[in-house]
C-alpha positions as CSV (number, residue, x, y, z in Angstrom):
1,M,-5.0,20.6,-14.3
2,S,-7.0,21.3,-11.3
3,G,-10.5,20.4,-10.0
4,T,-13.1,22.5,-8.1
5,F,-14.2,20.7,-5.0
6,S,-16.8,22.7,-2.7
7,T,-17.1,22.1,1.4
8,L,-20.2,20.8,2.7
9,T,-20.4,23.5,5.1
10,N,-20.4,26.6,3.2
11,N,-20.5,25.9,-0.4
12,T,-16.9,27.5,-0.9
13,P,-15.4,26.6,-3.4
14,I,-11.9,25.4,-2.8
15,T,-9.3,24.9,-5.7
16,I,-6.8,21.7,-5.6
17,T,-4.4,21.8,-8.4
18,I,-2.9,18.6,-9.7
19,P,0.6,19.1,-10.2
20,K,2.2,17.1,-13.6
21,E,4.4,14.9,-10.9
22,Y,1.3,13.4,-9.6
23,G,1.7,11.0,-12.3
24,Y,4.4,9.6,-10.4
25,C,1.3,8.2,-7.7
26,I,-0.6,6.9,-10.4
27,L,2.6,5.1,-11.6
28,V,3.4,4.0,-7.6
29,A,-0.2,2.7,-7.2
30,V,-0.4,0.4,-10.7
31,G,3.1,-0.9,-9.5
32,S,1.2,-1.8,-6.3
33,A,-1.4,-3.9,-7.7
34,F,1.1,-5.8,-9.7
35,V,3.1,-6.1,-6.2
36,V,-0.6,-7.8,-4.9
37,T,-0.8,-9.7,-7.9
38,W,2.2,-11.6,-7.7
39,K,2.0,-12.6,-4.1
40,A,-1.3,-14.0,-5.3
41,M,0.0,-16.1,-7.6
42,Q,2.4,-17.2,-5.1
43,V,0.0,-18.2,-3.0
44,G,-1.2,-20.5,-5.8
45,K,1.8,-21.8,-6.4
46,A,1.8,-22.6,-3.0
47,R,-1.8,-24.3,-3.0
48,K,-0.4,-26.6,-5.8
49,K,2.8,-27.2,-4.1
50,F,1.5,-28.5,-0.6
51,N,-1.7,-29.5,-2.1
52,I,-3.9,-27.3,-0.3
53,P,-7.6,-27.4,-1.8
54,Y,-9.6,-23.9,-2.4
55,P,-12.0,-22.9,0.2
56,T,-9.0,-23.6,3.0
57,M,-7.4,-20.3,3.6
58,Y,-4.6,-22.0,6.5
59,S,-3.5,-25.6,6.7
60,P,-3.8,-26.8,9.9
61,D,-0.2,-28.6,9.1
62,N,1.7,-26.9,7.0
63,V,3.3,-23.9,8.5
64,Q,5.1,-22.6,5.2
65,F,1.9,-22.5,3.0
66,N,0.2,-20.5,6.1
67,C,3.5,-18.1,5.6
68,I,3.1,-17.5,2.6
69,Q,-1.0,-17.1,2.7
70,R,-0.3,-14.8,6.3
71,A,2.3,-12.5,3.7
72,H,-0.2,-12.1,0.9
73,Q,-3.0,-11.7,3.9
74,N,-1.6,-9.3,5.5
75,T,-1.3,-6.8,2.2
76,L,-4.2,-6.7,1.4
77,E,-5.0,-5.7,5.1
78,N,-3.0,-2.8,4.5
79,Y,-3.2,-2.1,1.0
80,P,-6.5,0.3,1.4
81,Q,-4.5,3.0,4.0
82,F,-1.6,2.7,1.4
83,L,-3.1,3.7,-1.8
84,V,-5.3,6.4,0.0
85,L,-2.9,7.9,1.8
86,L,-0.6,7.8,-1.6
87,L,-3.6,9.3,-3.4
88,L,-4.1,11.8,-1.2
89,G,-0.6,12.5,0.2
90,G,0.4,13.0,-3.3
91,L,-2.0,16.3,-4.6
92,E,0.8,18.6,-2.5
93,W,3.8,15.8,-2.5
94,P,3.9,13.7,-5.5
95,V,7.6,13.4,-5.4
96,V,7.9,12.8,-1.9
97,S,4.7,10.5,-1.3
98,A,6.1,8.3,-4.9
99,G,9.3,7.7,-3.2
100,A,7.5,6.9,0.1
101,G,5.4,5.0,-2.0
102,I,8.2,2.6,-3.3
103,V,9.9,2.3,-0.1
104,Y,6.5,0.8,1.2
105,L,6.0,-1.5,-1.7
106,A,10.1,-2.8,-1.2
107,G,9.7,-3.7,2.3
108,R,6.2,-5.2,1.4
109,I,7.9,-7.7,-0.7
110,A,11.3,-8.2,1.8
111,Y,8.6,-8.9,4.4
112,A,7.1,-11.7,2.2
113,Q,10.5,-13.2,1.0
114,G,11.5,-13.3,4.3
115,Y,7.3,-14.6,5.3
116,Y,8.1,-17.3,2.2
117,T,10.9,-19.1,3.9
118,G,8.3,-20.8,6.7
119,D,10.2,-18.5,9.7
120,P,7.6,-15.6,11.0
121,K,10.4,-13.8,12.4
122,K,12.2,-13.1,8.8
123,R,8.9,-11.4,8.1
124,M,10.7,-8.9,9.9
125,R,13.4,-8.2,6.7
126,G,10.5,-5.9,5.5
127,G,9.8,-3.4,8.2
128,F,11.6,-0.5,6.9
129,G,8.6,-0.1,4.6
130,L,6.9,1.2,7.7
131,L,9.1,4.2,7.0
132,G,8.0,4.4,3.6
133,L,4.1,4.8,5.6
134,L,5.3,8.1,7.8
135,P,5.8,10.8,4.7
136,L,2.9,9.5,3.7
137,L,0.9,10.1,6.7
138,G,2.1,13.3,6.7
139,A,1.7,14.7,3.5
140,T,-1.9,13.6,4.2
141,V,-2.4,15.3,7.3
142,H,-1.2,18.5,5.2
143,L,-3.0,18.2,3.2
144,G,-6.4,18.0,5.1
145,L,-4.9,20.8,7.3
146,R,-4.7,23.0,4.5
147,L,-8.1,22.5,3.3
148,I,-9.4,23.4,6.6
149,R,-7.7,26.3,7.0
150,S,-8.6,27.5,3.5
151,Q,-11.9,28.4,4.7
């Protein structure tokens, strides 16, 4: 499967072939939607448990609720970057990118579980997830440089 894209400067066609392994990146992206949904459900459960009504984002006096809410919010703040790096970097390095995406998502889950304790310092248990972003960033930069050089 391949697609042809044109550059804006000289309209020279550039062909990017999508490898069959890119499906792994797509599946990791779908899995990430389940992680985000799971976190949203945890916030909903905590709202009921601690009686925090909508539209209150953060409680003035319930640290544990705030930690649960913050774990979800932080993931949403970083989600677009993750998806862009996963899906673009995966065009050239699909297996590496999918594996890195799994590491990132496992880190986000560990981050949330640590944060859910109500002790914000325990969120650092998921710090290893950042190691998943480095290969994604490298793969995406590599793709961008290759496209620029091919002109």
